[in-house]
C-alpha positions as CSV (number, residue, x, y, z in Angstrom):
1,M,114.3,90.4,58.0
2,R,111.5,88.5,56.4
3,R,109.8,87.9,59.6
4,L,110.5,91.4,61.4
5,L,108.8,93.1,57.8
6,I,105.8,90.4,58.0
7,E,105.4,91.4,61.7
8,A,105.5,95.1,60.6
9,I,102.8,94.7,57.8
10,F,100.7,92.9,60.5
11,F,101.1,95.6,62.9
12,L,99.9,98.1,60.6
13,L,96.8,96.2,59.4
14,F,95.5,95.7,62.9
15,C,96.5,99.2,64.3
16,C,94.2,100.9,61.0
17,S,91.8,98.6,60.6
18,Y,89.0,101.1,62.0
19,L,88.3,104.2,63.5
20,P,87.0,104.7,67.1
21,R,83.7,106.0,66.8
22,N,84.5,109.4,69.0
23,S,87.6,110.9,70.9
24,E,86.5,109.2,73.7
25,A,87.6,105.6,72.5
26,T,90.7,107.3,71.3
27,K,92.2,108.7,74.3
28,I,91.5,105.0,76.1
29,R,93.4,103.5,73.1
30,K,96.4,106.4,73.8
31,L,96.9,105.3,77.2
32,F,98.7,101.8,76.2
33,T,101.7,101.4,74.5
34,I,103.4,98.5,72.8
35,Q,107.0,98.4,74.0
36,E,109.1,95.7,72.3
37,S,112.5,97.0,72.9
38,G,113.0,95.3,76.0
39,T,111.2,94.6,79.7
40,A,113.0,96.3,82.1
41,T,110.3,98.5,83.3
42,A,112.2,98.6,86.9
43,E,116.1,98.8,87.3
44,I,118.0,99.5,90.6
45,S,119.3,103.0,91.1
46,A,120.4,105.8,93.4
47,S,118.1,108.1,95.4
48,P,119.4,111.7,95.2
49,R,117.3,112.2,98.5
50,L,119.5,109.4,100.4
51,N,122.4,110.8,99.3
52,S,122.2,113.7,100.6
53,L,120.6,112.2,103.8
54,E,124.1,110.6,103.9
55,K,126.1,113.1,103.6
56,E,124.6,115.2,106.4
57,L,124.9,111.9,108.2
58,K,128.2,112.1,107.7
59,T,129.4,115.3,108.8
60,G,127.3,114.6,112.1
61,N,124.0,116.2,111.6
62,R,121.8,113.2,113.6
63,A,118.6,115.6,113.3
64,A,118.4,115.1,109.7
65,L,117.8,111.3,110.2
66,E,114.7,112.1,112.2
67,S,113.4,115.0,109.9
68,F,113.4,112.3,107.1
69,W,111.3,110.2,108.5
70,Q,109.2,112.9,109.7
71,E,108.9,113.8,105.8
72,A,108.4,110.0,104.9
73,I,105.4,109.7,107.2
74,G,103.9,113.2,106.1
75,K,104.1,112.5,102.6
76,G,103.7,108.4,102.5
77,A,105.8,106.1,101.1
78,P,107.5,105.1,98.6
79,L,109.8,108.4,98.0
80,V,109.2,109.6,94.5
81,E,111.6,111.3,92.9
82,L,111.5,113.2,89.3
83,I,114.8,112.7,86.8
84,Q,116.2,115.9,85.4
85,G,116.2,116.0,82.1
86,D,113.7,112.7,81.7
87,A,110.3,113.1,81.0
88,Q,109.3,109.1,81.2
89,N,111.1,107.8,84.0
90,I,111.0,108.6,87.3
91,L,113.2,107.3,90.7
92,V,111.1,105.4,93.6
93,T,112.4,104.5,96.7
94,F,110.5,101.9,99.3
95,L,111.8,102.3,102.7
96,W,111.2,100.4,105.8
97,R,112.5,101.6,109.7
98,S,114.4,99.3,111.9
99,K,116.9,99.7,114.3
100,D,118.1,95.9,114.1
101,E,119.3,94.3,111.4
102,A,116.7,92.4,109.4
103,R,116.0,90.8,106.6
104,I,113.4,92.8,104.7
105,V,112.5,91.8,100.9
106,L,110.4,93.8,98.6
107,M,107.7,91.5,97.3
108,S,107.1,92.8,93.9
109,E,107.1,91.5,90.1
110,F,110.4,93.7,89.7
111,G,112.6,90.4,89.0
112,H,112.6,86.9,89.9
113,N,115.7,86.9,91.8
114,V,114.4,87.7,95.5
115,R,117.9,88.7,96.4
116,S,117.9,91.6,94.4
117,R,115.2,92.8,95.7
118,L,116.3,92.6,99.7
119,L,116.8,96.2,101.3
120,T,119.9,98.1,102.2
121,R,120.5,99.8,105.6
122,L,121.7,103.4,105.0
123,L,125.1,103.5,107.2
124,D,124.2,103.0,110.7
125,T,121.0,104.4,110.4
126,D,117.4,102.9,111.0
127,I,116.4,103.3,106.9
128,W,116.1,100.1,105.0
129,Y,115.6,101.4,101.1
130,K,115.7,100.0,97.5
131,T,115.5,102.9,95.1
132,Y,114.4,101.7,91.5
133,R,114.5,104.1,88.1
134,M,110.9,103.4,86.2
135,R,108.6,104.3,83.7
136,N,106.3,106.7,85.2
137,D,103.1,105.3,83.7
138,G,103.3,102.6,86.3
139,R,101.0,101.1,88.5
140,F,101.6,97.9,90.6
141,L,101.5,96.6,93.9
142,Y,103.8,94.7,96.4
143,Q,104.6,94.2,99.9
144,F,107.3,93.5,102.4
145,S,108.5,90.0,103.6
146,V,110.2,90.7,107.5
147,N,112.5,88.2,108.6
148,D,110.4,85.2,107.0
149,P,112.1,81.9,108.1
150,D,111.9,80.5,104.7
151,F,113.8,83.1,102.8
152,P,115.1,83.2,100.1
153,F,111.7,81.2,99.4
154,E,113.1,78.4,97.6
155,G,113.0,74.6,97.4
156,N,114.0,71.4,95.5
157,A,110.2,70.6,95.0
158,E,108.1,73.4,95.1
159,T,108.7,77.2,95.1
160,K,108.1,78.2,98.6
161,Y,105.9,81.3,99.6
162,P,106.8,83.7,102.1
163,T,104.7,83.1,105.7
164,N,105.4,86.6,106.8
165,S,104.5,89.3,103.8
166,Q,103.0,92.8,105.0
167,P,101.8,96.0,103.2
168,D,103.7,99.0,103.7
169,P,102.9,100.7,107.0
170,L,103.8,104.0,105.9
171,N,101.6,104.1,102.3
172,P,98.2,104.8,102.8
173,H,96.7,103.4,99.9
174,R,96.3,99.9,100.0
175,W,94.2,96.7,98.2
176,G,92.4,94.9,100.5
177,S,94.4,94.3,103.9
178,T,97.3,92.7,102.0
179,H,99.0,94.8,99.5
180,S,100.1,98.7,99.1
181,L,99.4,100.1,96.0
182,V,101.7,102.3,94.0
183,E,100.4,105.0,91.6
184,L,102.8,106.7,89.8
185,P,101.8,109.9,88.0
186,A,101.7,109.2,84.4
187,A,99.6,105.8,85.0
188,P,96.8,105.0,82.9
189,P,93.4,106.9,84.9
190,L,90.6,104.4,86.0
191,T,87.6,106.7,85.3
192,W,85.7,103.8,83.7
193,S,85.9,101.9,87.3
194,A,84.7,104.5,89.0
195,R,80.6,104.8,89.6
196,Q,79.2,108.0,88.1
197,P,75.6,109.9,90.0
198,D,74.6,110.6,86.7
199,V,74.8,107.4,85.0
200,P,71.6,105.0,84.9
201,K,72.7,101.4,86.7
202,G,72.1,98.0,85.2
203,V,71.1,95.4,87.2
204,V,73.2,92.5,88.9
205,G,71.1,89.5,90.1
206,Q,72.2,85.9,90.8
207,I,70.2,83.1,89.0
208,K,68.4,80.5,91.5
209,P,68.5,77.8,91.9
210,D,71.9,77.2,91.4
211,F,72.9,75.9,87.9
212,K,72.9,72.1,87.7
213,S,75.7,70.8,84.5
214,S,74.5,67.1,83.2
215,I,78.0,67.5,81.3
216,L,80.3,67.9,84.4
217,N,78.1,66.6,87.0
218,N,78.1,69.6,89.0
219,E,76.6,72.5,90.0
220,R,77.3,76.2,90.5
221,R,75.9,79.9,91.1
222,I,75.7,82.0,88.1
223,F,75.3,85.8,88.1
224,I,73.8,87.8,85.3
225,Y,74.2,91.6,84.8
226,K,71.3,93.3,82.7
227,P,72.0,97.4,81.4
228,P,69.7,100.3,82.2
229,G,66.5,99.6,80.2
230,F,66.6,96.3,79.7
231,T,63.9,94.7,77.6
232,S,63.5,91.5,75.7
233,D,61.9,93.2,72.8
234,G,63.7,94.4,70.1
235,E,67.7,93.4,68.8
236,P,69.2,90.6,70.9
237,Y,71.7,92.0,73.2
238,P,75.9,91.6,73.0
239,L,76.7,88.6,75.1
240,V,79.9,88.6,77.5
241,V,81.1,85.3,79.8
242,V,83.6,85.9,82.2
243,G,83.8,84.8,85.9
244,T,82.9,86.1,89.2
245,T,86.1,88.1,89.7
246,Y,84.6,90.6,87.4
247,I,81.9,91.7,90.2
248,S,84.1,91.1,93.0
249,T,87.3,92.1,92.3
250,I,86.9,94.3,88.5
251,P,84.0,96.4,88.5
252,L,83.0,95.3,85.3
253,P,79.3,96.2,85.6
254,V,80.0,100.0,86.6
255,M,82.0,100.3,83.7
256,L,79.5,99.1,81.2
257,D,77.2,101.4,83.1
258,N,80.0,104.4,81.7
259,L,80.8,103.0,78.7
260,Q,77.1,102.7,77.4
261,A,76.1,106.1,78.7
262,K,79.0,107.4,76.7
263,G,77.7,105.3,73.5
264,L,80.9,103.9,73.0
265,I,79.2,100.3,72.9
266,S,75.8,99.1,72.7
267,P,73.9,98.2,75.7
268,T,75.0,94.6,76.4
269,V,74.6,91.5,78.9
270,V,77.3,89.7,81.0
271,V,76.7,86.2,82.5
272,F,79.5,85.6,85.7
273,I,80.6,82.1,86.1
274,D,81.4,80.8,89.8
275,Y,83.3,77.7,90.5
276,P,82.5,74.4,92.8
277,Q,85.0,73.6,95.7
278,G,88.1,72.6,94.2
279,A,86.9,72.6,90.2
280,R,88.6,75.6,89.3
281,D,91.7,74.8,88.1
282,R,90.8,71.4,86.4
283,E,87.9,73.2,84.2
284,L,90.1,76.2,83.2
285,S,93.0,74.1,82.2
286,C,91.7,73.9,78.6
287,D,89.0,70.8,80.2
288,P,86.8,70.4,76.8
289,K,84.0,69.1,79.4
290,Y,84.1,72.4,80.4
291,G,83.8,73.9,77.1
292,D,81.0,71.8,76.4
293,F,79.0,73.2,79.4
294,L,79.4,76.6,78.4
295,A,78.5,76.0,75.0
296,K,76.1,73.8,75.1
297,E,74.4,74.2,78.7
298,L,75.2,77.8,80.4
299,V,74.8,79.7,76.8
300,P,71.6,78.3,75.0
301,S,70.1,78.8,79.2
302,I,71.0,82.3,79.0
303,R,70.3,83.4,75.8
304,E,66.7,83.1,76.7
305,R,66.7,84.9,79.6
306,L,68.9,87.8,78.8
307,H,67.6,87.7,75.3
308,A,71.2,87.6,74.5
309,T,72.8,87.1,71.0
310,S,73.4,83.8,69.3
311,D,75.8,85.7,66.6
312,P,79.5,84.4,67.9
313,S,80.9,87.8,66.4
314,R,78.7,89.1,69.1
315,T,79.7,87.1,71.7
316,I,82.9,87.6,74.1
317,I,84.5,85.2,76.0
318,G,86.9,86.9,78.7
319,G,88.8,86.2,81.8
320,A,92.4,86.9,83.4
321,S,95.4,85.1,84.4
322,I,94.2,81.2,84.1
323,S,91.0,82.1,82.8
324,G,92.1,84.3,80.2
325,F,94.2,81.4,79.1
326,S,90.6,79.0,79.5
327,A,88.6,81.8,77.4
328,A,91.1,81.2,74.5
329,C,90.6,77.3,74.8
330,V,86.9,77.7,74.9
331,A,86.8,80.0,71.6
332,F,89.3,77.2,70.4
333,Q,86.9,74.5,71.1
334,H,83.7,76.3,70.4
335,P,84.1,78.9,68.0
336,E,80.6,78.2,66.4
337,V,79.7,80.3,69.8
338,F,82.2,82.6,71.0
339,G,83.7,84.6,68.2
340,N,85.8,87.4,70.7
341,V,88.4,86.4,73.1
342,L,89.0,89.2,75.7
343,S,92.2,87.9,77.3
344,Q,93.9,89.9,80.3
345,S,97.3,88.2,81.3
346,G,96.1,85.2,80.0
347,S,98.4,82.1,81.6
348,F,99.6,80.9,77.9
349,W,102.5,79.5,79.3
350,W,100.3,76.4,80.6
351,S,100.9,72.8,79.4
352,P,99.0,69.8,80.4
353,T,100.9,67.5,82.8
354,G,103.4,65.3,80.6
355,E,104.3,67.8,78.1
356,V,107.8,68.5,77.4
357,E,107.1,72.0,76.1
358,D,105.3,74.6,77.9
359,Q,102.9,77.0,75.7
360,W,100.5,74.0,74.4
361,L,97.8,76.1,72.8
362,L,99.8,78.6,70.9
363,R,100.9,75.1,69.1
364,Q,97.2,74.1,68.8
365,F,96.8,77.3,66.9
366,A,99.5,77.2,64.8
367,V,98.6,73.5,63.1
368,S,95.3,73.9,63.3
369,P,92.8,75.8,60.4
370,N,91.8,79.3,61.0
371,L,89.0,79.6,63.0
372,P,86.7,82.9,63.2
373,I,88.0,84.1,66.2
374,R,88.8,87.9,67.6
375,F,91.5,88.9,69.9
376,Y,91.6,91.2,72.5
377,L,94.9,90.1,74.2
378,S,96.8,92.3,77.4
379,V,99.5,92.0,79.6
380,G,101.8,93.6,81.9
381,L,105.1,94.9,81.3
382,L,106.0,93.8,84.8
383,E,104.8,90.2,84.2
384,S,108.4,89.5,83.0
385,G,109.5,87.0,85.7
386,Y,109.2,83.0,85.3
387,A,105.6,81.9,85.8
388,F,105.5,80.0,88.7
389,R,108.9,77.8,88.6
390,D,112.4,78.5,86.7
391,G,112.1,77.2,83.0
392,L,108.9,78.5,82.3
393,I,107.9,81.5,80.2
394,S,106.9,84.5,81.6
395,M,103.6,85.5,81.1
396,L,104.7,88.6,79.5
397,H,106.8,86.5,76.6
398,A,104.0,84.1,75.9
399,N,101.6,86.3,75.4
400,R,103.6,88.1,73.2
401,H,104.2,85.0,71.4
402,L,100.8,84.1,70.9
403,R,100.1,87.2,69.3
404,D,102.6,86.8,67.3
405,V,101.3,83.4,66.6
406,L,97.7,84.5,65.6
407,Q,99.0,87.2,63.6
408,A,101.3,85.3,61.2
409,K,98.1,82.8,61.0
410,G,96.4,85.9,59.9
411,Y,93.4,85.9,63.1
412,A,92.8,89.7,64.1
413,V,94.5,90.5,66.8
414,E,94.4,93.9,69.2
415,Y,97.2,93.5,71.8
416,R,97.6,95.9,74.5
417,E,100.5,96.3,77.4
418,V,100.4,98.3,80.4
419,N,103.0,99.0,83.0
420,G,101.6,97.4,85.9
421,G,101.3,93.5,87.0
422,H,99.4,90.3,87.5
423,D,97.0,92.2,89.4
424,P,93.5,93.6,89.3
425,Y,94.6,96.9,88.7
426,N,96.4,96.1,85.2
427,W,93.0,94.5,84.3
428,Q,91.0,97.5,85.2
429,A,93.2,99.9,83.1
430,T,92.7,97.4,80.1
431,L,89.3,96.3,80.2
432,P,87.5,99.1,78.9
433,D,89.6,99.3,75.6
434,G,88.8,95.2,75.3
435,L,85.4,95.9,75.1
436,I,85.2,98.8,72.7
437,T,87.7,97.2,70.7
438,L,85.7,93.7,70.0
439,I,81.7,94.9,70.8
440,G,82.2,99.0,70.3
441,K,80.4,101.2,68.1
442,K,82.3,101.5,65.3
443,I,82.3,104.1,62.0
444,P,82.9,102.9,58.4
445,K,86.8,103.0,57.3
446,V,87.8,106.1,55.5
447,K,88.1,105.1,51.4
C-alpha cells in the first residue's frame, strides 16, 4: 500500500509539473496512455465474418468462398471488424490462402509462444486464419513464416529465427520489402513525420573527413542537422545526440522542421553517430570508453561547429532499443555533458556477461547518488514478450521498472506507452512528445 501511495504521488507530480505552451503540445500528449492494468493488448478471439462464412459453407454454398476471397483482395488484409458495444477494441483477422496443408505462423509480438500464433484452417477450405481482439489504437509490423524447417524456432543453445519469413501478400502496406504494416483506426497519427510543403527545411550534411577517436582508436561517419536560418551568432542551440537510425529510418530532421515551424521547440542542432563495422554492439553496451568518446571528443568538437550549447540541461542524448539503453548509460557516466535522456524501447533488461541478474543499469541508478538528469522513456505495449531468451524480463516490464526506480529516487521522469511493437513506427509516434518534453518551449506553472 505504501509503495502504491508513493507511485501515485510521483505520478501526480510529474504529470502536473508544467503546462504545455499551446494546444498542439496538449494534443500530442493526449495520444499516449499509461496502462498499468496488464499488457494483454492482443487476445485470441473469433471473427463474425468467418463464422458467417462457415455457416454458408456448411449449407453447401461453395460460391461464398470465392466471394470472400474477392472481398479480401479488394479491401486488403488483415480483416478488421468492429465489436458491437465496445468502442475501444476491435477484431483483427490475419489471412493466408493455401489449398495444401501448411504450417503458417504469424510472426508478430502477440506473445512469445510461437505455437499460439499458428494459423488455423477453416473447414476444408483454402482459408487459414488467426483472429485477435485488440485495442483499436494499435500500429505494428508483422510477417508470415510458411513451412519453415526450423519451426518452432527453439534450440538448446540459442534462439533460432525463421528463414522463410515474408510479408502478407494481401496487405499493400509495407515497411521496406520485409514486413507488413497494420494501422488501426485510432492509431496515433504520424503527422510530424510528413514533410510539409510550406515548412522551411533544415540542412543535413556529413562531416568530412570521418571523425577519428583516439579514445576508441577508430573512426566513423558523423552527420549533422542545422535548423532553417542557422547562424553562429546569438544564443547557442540546444543539442541532440542520436544514432544515424534517426536519419535512415526515423525522419528526425523532418520532425524538427515541423515542430520548430509550429513554435513547439526552439531551433535545435543534431549530431547523428554512425558505428564502425563490428563496433556497434560493444560500444552501445555501456562501454565507458564510448561514453568518454562522446563527452570528451565528439561533443566538444561539435559544439564549435554547430554553435551548440554547453549547458547539459539543454543537451539530449537519445536512442531506440540498445541505443536507448546506451543513452541512459552515457548520461549516467557523464551527467556534466548530458542532462537529458530520450530513450525509446530501451533495452534495460541488459546486464554484462557474467552478471547473474538482469537490469544491471537500474541497480546502478538505485545505489548511486542522484544525478542532474531528466528522462523521457517510451515503450510499446506489445513489447511484453521475453527479451531474446527465456528468463529475461521483457522490454515493457524493464522500462516500467526503470521508471519506478528513477521516480523513487526523485528523478524527473516522463513515461509513455503506445500500443505498438519494437519498431520505427512506435518510435516515430512518441519522438515529437519526447522532444517537446525535454527541450520544448514552456510557460510558468499556474500559481
